[in-house]
Each structure stands twice: as structure tokens, then as C-alpha cells.
KESEZA-469389 format. One record per residue: residue number from 1; residue in one letter; x, y, z negated of N, C-alpha, C in turn. Coordinates in Angstrom, 1 decimal, always signed. Layout:
BEGIN
n, res, n.px, n.py, n.pz, ca.px, ca.py, ca.pz, c.px, c.py, c.pz
NUM, A, X, Y, Z, X, Y, Z, X, Y, Z
...
END
This chain:
BEGIN
n, res, n.px, n.py, n.pz, ca.px, ca.py, ca.pz, c.px, c.py, c.pz
1, M, +91.8, +43.0, -112.3, +90.5, +42.4, -112.4, +89.8, +42.7, -111.1
2, L, +89.0, +41.7, -110.7, +88.2, +41.8, -109.5, +86.8, +42.4, -109.8
3, V, +86.4, +43.4, -109.1, +85.1, +44.0, -109.3, +84.3, +44.0, -108.0
4, T, +83.1, +43.7, -108.1, +82.2, +43.7, -106.9, +81.9, +45.1, -106.4
5, V, +82.1, +45.4, -105.1, +81.9, +46.8, -104.6, +80.9, +46.8, -103.5
6, G, +80.5, +45.7, -103.0, +79.6, +45.7, -101.9, +79.2, +44.4, -101.3
7, R, +78.3, +44.4, -100.4, +77.8, +43.3, -99.6, +77.8, +43.7, -98.1
8, I, +78.4, +42.9, -97.3, +78.5, +43.2, -95.9, +77.1, +42.9, -95.3
9, G, +76.6, +43.9, -94.5, +75.3, +43.8, -93.9, +75.4, +43.4, -92.4
10, K, +74.5, +43.9, -91.6, +74.5, +43.5, -90.2, +75.6, +44.3, -89.4
11, P, +75.9, +43.7, -88.3, +76.9, +44.4, -87.4, +76.3, +45.7, -86.9
12, H, +77.1, +46.7, -86.6, +76.7, +47.9, -86.0, +77.5, +48.1, -84.7
13, G, +76.8, +48.1, -83.6, +77.5, +48.3, -82.3, +78.1, +47.0, -81.8
14, I, +79.0, +47.1, -80.8, +79.6, +45.9, -80.2, +81.1, +45.8, -80.5
15, R, +81.7, +46.7, -81.2, +83.1, +46.7, -81.5, +83.5, +46.2, -82.9
16, G, +82.6, +45.6, -83.6, +83.0, +44.9, -84.8, +82.7, +45.7, -86.1
17, Q, +82.1, +46.9, -86.0, +81.8, +47.6, -87.2, +80.7, +46.8, -88.0
18, V, +80.7, +47.0, -89.3, +79.7, +46.4, -90.1, +79.0, +47.4, -91.0
19, T, +77.7, +47.2, -91.3, +77.1, +48.1, -92.3, +77.4, +47.5, -93.7
20, L, +77.3, +48.3, -94.7, +77.7, +47.9, -96.0, +76.6, +48.3, -97.1
21, E, +76.2, +47.4, -97.9, +75.4, +47.7, -99.0, +76.4, +48.0, -100.2
22, V, +76.4, +49.2, -100.5, +77.4, +49.7, -101.5, +77.0, +49.4, -102.9
23, R, +78.0, +48.9, -103.7, +77.7, +48.5, -105.1, +78.8, +49.2, -106.0
24, T, +79.1, +50.4, -105.6, +80.1, +51.2, -106.4, +79.7, +52.6, -106.3
25, D, +80.1, +53.4, -107.4, +79.9, +54.8, -107.4, +81.0, +55.6, -106.7
26, E, +82.0, +54.8, -106.2, +83.2, +55.5, -105.6, +83.5, +54.9, -104.3
27, P, +82.6, +55.0, -103.3, +82.9, +54.3, -102.0, +84.1, +54.9, -101.3
28, E, +84.3, +56.2, -101.4, +85.4, +56.8, -100.7, +86.8, +56.2, -101.2
29, L, +86.8, +55.9, -102.5, +88.0, +55.3, -103.0, +88.1, +53.8, -102.7
30, R, +87.0, +53.1, -102.9, +87.1, +51.6, -102.7, +87.2, +51.2, -101.3
31, F, +86.8, +52.0, -100.3, +86.8, +51.6, -98.9, +87.7, +52.5, -98.1
32, A, +88.7, +53.1, -98.7, +89.7, +53.9, -98.0, +90.5, +53.0, -97.0
33, P, +90.8, +53.6, -95.8, +91.6, +52.8, -94.9, +92.9, +52.2, -95.6
34, G, +93.1, +50.9, -95.3, +94.3, +50.2, -95.9, +93.9, +49.4, -97.1
35, T, +92.7, +49.6, -97.7, +92.2, +48.9, -98.8, +92.0, +47.4, -98.5
36, T, +92.5, +46.5, -99.4, +92.2, +45.1, -99.2, +90.9, +44.7, -99.9
37, L, +90.0, +44.1, -99.2, +88.7, +43.6, -99.7, +88.8, +42.1, -99.8
38, H, +88.3, +41.5, -100.9, +88.4, +40.1, -101.1, +86.9, +39.6, -100.9
39, R, +86.8, +38.4, -100.2, +85.5, +37.8, -100.0, +85.5, +36.5, -100.9
40, E, +84.3, +36.1, -101.3, +84.1, +35.0, -102.1, +84.7, +33.7, -101.4
41, S, +84.8, +33.7, -100.1, +85.3, +32.6, -99.4, +86.8, +32.5, -99.5
42, G, +87.4, +33.5, -100.1, +88.9, +33.5, -100.3, +89.6, +34.2, -99.3
43, S, +89.0, +34.6, -98.1, +89.8, +35.3, -97.1, +89.7, +36.8, -97.4
44, D, +90.8, +37.5, -97.1, +90.8, +38.9, -97.4, +90.6, +39.7, -96.1
45, L, +90.0, +40.9, -96.3, +89.8, +41.8, -95.2, +90.5, +43.2, -95.5
46, I, +90.9, +43.8, -94.5, +91.6, +45.1, -94.7, +90.8, +46.2, -93.9
47, V, +90.4, +47.3, -94.6, +89.7, +48.4, -94.0, +90.5, +49.2, -93.1
48, S, +90.1, +49.4, -91.9, +90.8, +50.3, -91.0, +90.1, +51.6, -90.8
49, E, +88.7, +51.6, -90.9, +88.0, +52.9, -90.9, +86.8, +52.8, -91.8
50, F, +86.4, +53.9, -92.4, +85.3, +54.0, -93.3, +84.6, +55.3, -92.9
51, H, +83.3, +55.3, -92.7, +82.5, +56.6, -92.5, +81.0, +56.4, -92.8
52, W, +80.4, +57.5, -93.1, +78.9, +57.5, -93.3, +78.2, +57.7, -92.0
53, H, +77.1, +57.0, -91.8, +76.3, +57.2, -90.6, +74.9, +57.0, -91.0
54, S, +74.1, +58.1, -90.8, +72.7, +58.0, -91.2, +72.4, +57.5, -92.6
55, G, +73.2, +57.9, -93.5, +73.0, +57.6, -94.9, +73.5, +56.2, -95.3
56, R, +74.2, +55.5, -94.4, +74.8, +54.2, -94.8, +76.3, +54.2, -94.5
57, V, +77.0, +53.3, -95.1, +78.4, +53.2, -94.9, +78.6, +52.2, -93.7
58, L, +79.5, +52.6, -92.9, +80.0, +51.7, -91.8, +81.5, +51.5, -92.0
59, L, +81.9, +50.2, -91.9, +83.3, +49.8, -92.0, +83.8, +49.2, -90.7
60, K, +85.0, +49.5, -90.4, +85.7, +48.8, -89.3, +86.8, +48.1, -90.1
61, L, +87.0, +46.8, -89.8, +87.9, +46.0, -90.5, +89.0, +45.4, -89.5
62, V, +90.2, +45.4, -90.0, +91.3, +44.9, -89.2, +91.0, +43.5, -88.7
63, G, +91.1, +43.3, -87.4, +91.0, +42.0, -86.8, +89.5, +41.6, -86.5
64, V, +88.6, +42.5, -86.8, +87.2, +42.2, -86.5, +86.8, +43.2, -85.4
65, D, +86.9, +42.6, -84.1, +86.8, +43.5, -83.0, +85.5, +43.2, -82.1
66, S, +84.6, +42.3, -82.5, +83.4, +42.1, -81.7, +82.2, +41.9, -82.6
67, R, +81.1, +42.1, -82.0, +79.8, +41.9, -82.8, +79.7, +40.5, -83.4
68, S, +80.1, +39.5, -82.7, +80.0, +38.2, -83.2, +80.9, +38.0, -84.4
69, A, +82.1, +38.5, -84.4, +83.1, +38.5, -85.5, +82.5, +39.2, -86.7
70, A, +81.8, +40.3, -86.5, +81.2, +41.1, -87.5, +80.0, +40.3, -88.1
71, E, +79.3, +39.6, -87.2, +78.1, +38.8, -87.7, +78.5, +37.7, -88.6
72, N, +79.7, +37.1, -88.4, +80.3, +36.0, -89.2, +80.5, +36.5, -90.6
73, L, +80.7, +37.8, -90.8, +80.9, +38.3, -92.2, +79.7, +38.7, -92.9
74, R, +78.5, +38.7, -92.2, +77.3, +39.1, -92.8, +77.0, +38.4, -94.1
75, D, +76.5, +39.2, -95.1, +76.1, +38.7, -96.5, +77.3, +38.4, -97.3
76, S, +78.5, +38.6, -96.9, +79.7, +38.4, -97.8, +79.7, +39.4, -98.9
77, I, +79.9, +38.9, -100.1, +80.1, +39.8, -101.3, +81.5, +40.2, -101.3
78, I, +81.8, +41.5, -101.4, +83.2, +41.9, -101.4, +83.6, +42.5, -102.7
79, T, +84.9, +42.2, -103.1, +85.4, +42.7, -104.4, +86.7, +43.4, -104.1
80, V, +87.2, +44.2, -105.0, +88.5, +44.8, -104.9, +89.2, +44.6, -106.3
81, E, +90.5, +44.7, -106.2, +91.3, +44.6, -107.5, +91.3, +45.9, -108.1
82, R, +91.0, +46.0, -109.4, +91.0, +47.2, -110.2, +91.8, +46.9, -111.5
83, A, +92.7, +47.8, -111.9, +93.3, +47.7, -113.2, +92.3, +47.8, -114.3
84, E, +92.5, +46.9, -115.3, +91.6, +46.9, -116.4, +91.5, +48.2, -117.2
85, S, +92.7, +48.9, -117.2, +92.8, +50.2, -117.9, +92.2, +51.4, -117.1
86, E, +91.9, +51.2, -115.8, +91.4, +52.3, -115.0, +90.0, +52.7, -115.5
87, V, +89.8, +54.1, -115.4, +88.5, +54.6, -115.8, +88.1, +55.6, -114.7
88, P, +86.8, +55.8, -114.5, +86.3, +56.8, -113.5, +86.8, +58.2, -113.7
89, E, +86.8, +59.0, -112.7, +87.3, +60.3, -112.8, +86.4, +61.2, -113.6
90, E, +85.1, +61.0, -113.6, +84.2, +61.8, -114.4, +84.2, +61.4, -115.8
91, D, +84.2, +62.4, -116.7, +84.3, +62.1, -118.2, +83.1, +61.3, -118.7
92, D, +81.9, +61.5, -118.1, +80.7, +60.8, -118.6, +80.3, +59.5, -117.8
93, E, +81.3, +59.0, -117.1, +81.0, +57.7, -116.4, +82.0, +56.6, -116.9
94, Y, +81.4, +55.4, -116.8, +82.2, +54.3, -117.3, +82.0, +53.1, -116.4
95, Y, +83.0, +52.2, -116.3, +82.9, +51.0, -115.6, +82.2, +50.0, -116.5
96, D, +81.4, +49.1, -116.0, +80.7, +48.1, -116.8, +81.8, +47.3, -117.6
97, S, +82.9, +47.0, -117.0, +83.9, +46.1, -117.6, +84.5, +46.9, -118.8
98, N, +84.5, +48.2, -118.8, +85.0, +49.0, -119.9, +84.0, +49.0, -121.1
99, L, +82.7, +48.8, -120.8, +81.7, +48.9, -121.8, +81.5, +47.5, -122.5
100, I, +81.6, +46.5, -121.7, +81.4, +45.1, -122.2, +82.4, +44.8, -123.2
101, G, +82.0, +44.3, -124.4, +82.9, +44.0, -125.5, +83.0, +45.1, -126.5
102, C, +82.4, +46.3, -126.2, +82.4, +47.4, -127.2, +81.5, +47.1, -128.3
103, E, +82.0, +47.4, -129.5, +81.2, +47.3, -130.7, +80.2, +48.5, -130.7
104, V, +79.0, +48.3, -131.1, +77.9, +49.3, -131.1, +77.5, +49.5, -132.6
105, R, +77.6, +50.8, -133.0, +77.2, +51.2, -134.4, +76.2, +52.3, -134.3
106, S, +75.4, +52.4, -135.4, +74.5, +53.6, -135.5, +75.3, +54.8, -135.9
107, V, +74.7, +56.0, -135.9, +75.4, +57.2, -136.4, +75.8, +57.0, -137.8
108, P, +75.0, +56.4, -138.7, +75.5, +56.2, -140.1, +76.6, +55.2, -140.2
109, G, +76.8, +54.4, -139.2, +77.9, +53.4, -139.2, +77.4, +51.9, -139.3
110, E, +76.1, +51.7, -139.3, +75.6, +50.3, -139.3, +75.9, +49.6, -138.0
111, L, +76.5, +48.3, -138.2, +76.8, +47.5, -137.0, +75.5, +47.1, -136.3
112, I, +75.4, +47.4, -135.0, +74.2, +47.0, -134.2, +74.5, +45.7, -133.5
113, G, +75.7, +45.6, -133.0, +76.2, +44.4, -132.2, +77.3, +44.7, -131.2
114, T, +77.4, +43.9, -130.2, +78.4, +44.1, -129.2, +77.8, +44.1, -127.8
115, V, +78.3, +44.9, -126.9, +77.7, +45.0, -125.6, +78.2, +43.8, -124.8
116, T, +77.2, +43.0, -124.3, +77.5, +41.8, -123.5, +77.2, +42.0, -122.0
117, D, +76.4, +43.0, -121.7, +76.1, +43.3, -120.3, +75.6, +44.7, -120.1
118, V, +75.6, +45.2, -118.8, +75.0, +46.5, -118.5, +74.1, +46.2, -117.4
119, L, +72.8, +46.6, -117.6, +71.8, +46.4, -116.6, +71.6, +47.7, -115.8
120, H, +71.6, +47.6, -114.5, +71.4, +48.8, -113.6, +70.0, +48.8, -113.1
121, L, +69.2, +49.5, -113.8, +67.8, +49.6, -113.4, +67.6, +50.8, -112.6
122, P, +66.4, +50.9, -111.8, +66.2, +52.1, -111.0, +66.3, +53.4, -111.7
123, S, +65.8, +53.5, -112.9, +65.8, +54.8, -113.6, +67.0, +55.1, -114.4
124, Q, +67.7, +54.1, -114.9, +68.9, +54.3, -115.7, +69.6, +53.0, -116.0
125, E, +70.8, +53.1, -116.6, +71.5, +51.9, -117.0, +71.0, +51.5, -118.5
126, V, +71.1, +50.3, -118.8, +70.7, +49.8, -120.1, +71.8, +48.9, -120.6
127, L, +72.2, +49.1, -121.9, +73.2, +48.3, -122.5, +72.5, +47.1, -123.2
128, V, +73.0, +45.9, -122.9, +72.5, +44.7, -123.6, +73.5, +44.5, -124.8
129, V, +72.9, +44.6, -126.0, +73.7, +44.6, -127.2, +73.2, +43.4, -128.0
130, V, +74.2, +42.5, -128.4, +73.9, +41.2, -129.1, +74.6, +41.2, -130.4
131, Q, +73.8, +40.8, -131.4, +74.4, +40.5, -132.7, +73.7, +39.2, -133.2
132, G, +74.5, +38.1, -133.3, +74.0, +36.8, -133.6, +73.0, +36.3, -132.6
133, T, +71.8, +36.1, -133.0, +70.7, +35.6, -132.0, +69.8, +36.8, -131.6
134, T, +70.2, +38.0, -132.0, +69.3, +39.2, -131.7, +69.9, +40.0, -130.6
135, E, +69.1, +40.3, -129.6, +69.5, +41.1, -128.5, +68.7, +42.4, -128.4
136, H, +69.4, +43.5, -128.3, +68.8, +44.8, -128.2, +69.1, +45.4, -126.8
137, L, +68.1, +46.0, -126.2, +68.3, +46.7, -124.9, +68.3, +48.2, -125.2
138, I, +69.4, +48.8, -125.0, +69.6, +50.2, -125.4, +69.8, +51.1, -124.1
139, P, +68.8, +52.0, -123.9, +69.0, +52.9, -122.7, +70.3, +53.7, -122.8
140, F, +71.1, +53.6, -121.7, +72.4, +54.3, -121.7, +72.2, +55.7, -121.3
141, V, +71.6, +56.5, -122.2, +71.4, +58.0, -121.9, +72.0, +58.7, -123.0
142, E, +72.5, +60.0, -122.8, +73.2, +60.8, -123.7, +72.5, +61.0, -125.0
143, S, +71.1, +61.2, -125.0, +70.4, +61.4, -126.2, +70.4, +60.2, -127.1
144, I, +70.6, +59.0, -126.6, +70.6, +57.8, -127.5, +72.0, +57.3, -127.7
145, V, +72.9, +57.6, -126.7, +74.3, +57.1, -126.8, +75.2, +58.4, -126.8
146, P, +75.3, +59.1, -127.9, +76.1, +60.3, -127.9, +77.6, +60.2, -127.8
147, N, +78.1, +59.0, -128.2, +79.6, +58.8, -128.2, +80.0, +57.5, -127.7
148, V, +80.9, +57.5, -126.7, +81.6, +56.3, -126.2, +83.1, +56.5, -126.3
149, D, +83.7, +55.6, -127.0, +85.2, +55.6, -127.2, +85.7, +54.3, -126.6
150, I, +86.1, +54.4, -125.3, +86.6, +53.2, -124.6, +87.9, +52.7, -125.3
151, G, +88.8, +53.6, -125.7, +90.0, +53.3, -126.3, +89.9, +52.4, -127.6
152, A, +88.9, +52.8, -128.4, +88.6, +52.1, -129.6, +87.6, +51.0, -129.4
153, K, +87.1, +50.9, -128.2, +86.0, +49.9, -127.9, +84.8, +50.0, -128.8
154, R, +84.4, +51.3, -129.0, +83.3, +51.6, -129.9, +82.3, +52.5, -129.3
155, I, +81.0, +52.2, -129.4, +79.9, +53.1, -129.0, +79.0, +53.4, -130.2
156, T, +78.7, +54.7, -130.3, +77.8, +55.1, -131.3, +76.4, +55.4, -130.7
157, I, +75.4, +54.9, -131.3, +74.0, +55.2, -130.8, +73.2, +55.9, -131.9
158, D, +72.3, +56.8, -131.4, +71.4, +57.5, -132.3, +70.0, +57.0, -131.8
159, A, +69.6, +55.8, -132.4, +68.4, +55.2, -131.9, +67.1, +55.9, -132.4
160, P, +66.2, +56.2, -131.5, +65.0, +56.7, -131.9, +64.2, +55.7, -132.7
161, E, +63.3, +56.1, -133.5, +62.5, +55.2, -134.3, +61.8, +54.2, -133.5
162, G, +61.9, +52.9, -133.8, +61.3, +51.8, -133.1, +62.1, +51.1, -132.1
163, L, +63.2, +51.7, -131.7, +64.0, +51.1, -130.6, +64.7, +49.8, -131.1
164, L, +65.2, +49.8, -132.2, +65.9, +48.6, -132.7, +64.9, +47.6, -133.4
165, I, +63.7, +47.9, -133.6, +62.7, +47.0, -134.2, +62.2, +46.0, -133.2
166, Q, +62.1, +46.5, -131.9, +61.6, +45.7, -130.8, +62.8, +44.8, -130.4
167, E, +62.9, +43.7, -131.0, +64.0, +42.8, -130.8, +63.5, +41.6, -129.9
168, V, +64.4, +41.0, -129.1, +64.2, +39.9, -128.3, +65.2, +38.8, -128.7
169, S, +64.7, +37.7, -129.1, +65.6, +36.6, -129.5, +66.2, +36.0, -128.3
170, S, +67.5, +35.8, -128.3, +68.2, +35.2, -127.1, +68.2, +33.7, -127.1
171, E, +67.5, +33.1, -128.1, +67.3, +31.7, -128.2, +65.9, +31.2, -127.7
172, S, +65.6, +31.7, -126.5, +64.3, +31.4, -125.9, +64.3, +30.1, -125.2
END
């Protein structure tokens, strides 16, 4: 499966390096030398160097040897191939694609719906859970989401009073 991991920014220097807007929690893994990056235009890029500079990622790509060549890549969304069964190294982290499609139930077992999206807001992630025409926005924090079983595609929530009453109809 292809997952988005970044957007190429402006060139850095005159030898073809590019800045990168990172969209992954695992940049050292996703941008390791030798990694193939896919662009929406269909052309592939291969990472030759990856390093941090002043808090941002700089990439050197095979065959991109000038500032003008780097400028031609600007604003490209890049993806990498990831096995659908792959999970993050940390026990309490999940890929969006592993969460989407999970059944969501309350602690007593009541069906709340199915995860259709994960919103990445500045303060936290939010699960978009839909059942029929009803959409719930569930903060993805341990106090509300005590159990995630990716293997069973099931998430258990302990919703505080009022969380599930505030419903938004998806038929707007």
C-alpha cells in the first residue's frame, strides 16, 4: 500500500538537495538511503542522503544534482510502499490505515460505528466514527480509547458523558 510521507519543499544549496515537509512519524526509516520514493506524477526518486539541518529534513536524491533540478521537484507529494500488515515499533502507535475500518464499541459492548478517517489536529488525533448517517468525532487519547486491537479490527472506547450525544449528521 502507498502511504504519504512528505512534500518536497524548496531547494537547499546548489547541489540538488531539497527540504522536506515530513508527514511521517518515522522519517529515519522512510527516508533511509536507498529508499524509493514515489511521486504523484509517476516518476520515482531514490534517496541517496538524509539528514537533519536546523530542525528540518534535507534530502539528496539520486540524479538530482543541481538547484534547478531540485526546484523542478518542489511541492511534489511523495509516498512509499508499506506492507498493509506493518505496524509501528512503539506499542501505543498506529498507522491510520490500520485504524480505518476498525469496529468501535463502548466498554459495555454497544456498537458505536466504524472508523472512516483519522484527523491529525494540532493537539491530538481524532477518530471519525460513522454508523449509518451518524458521525462521531472521538479524541484518540488513552483515557477515552483504552483498547485498540488491530488484529481483531476492534477499538473499545470509554466515552465520557456527552461525547456521543453531540452527533453530526453526515447528510449535510
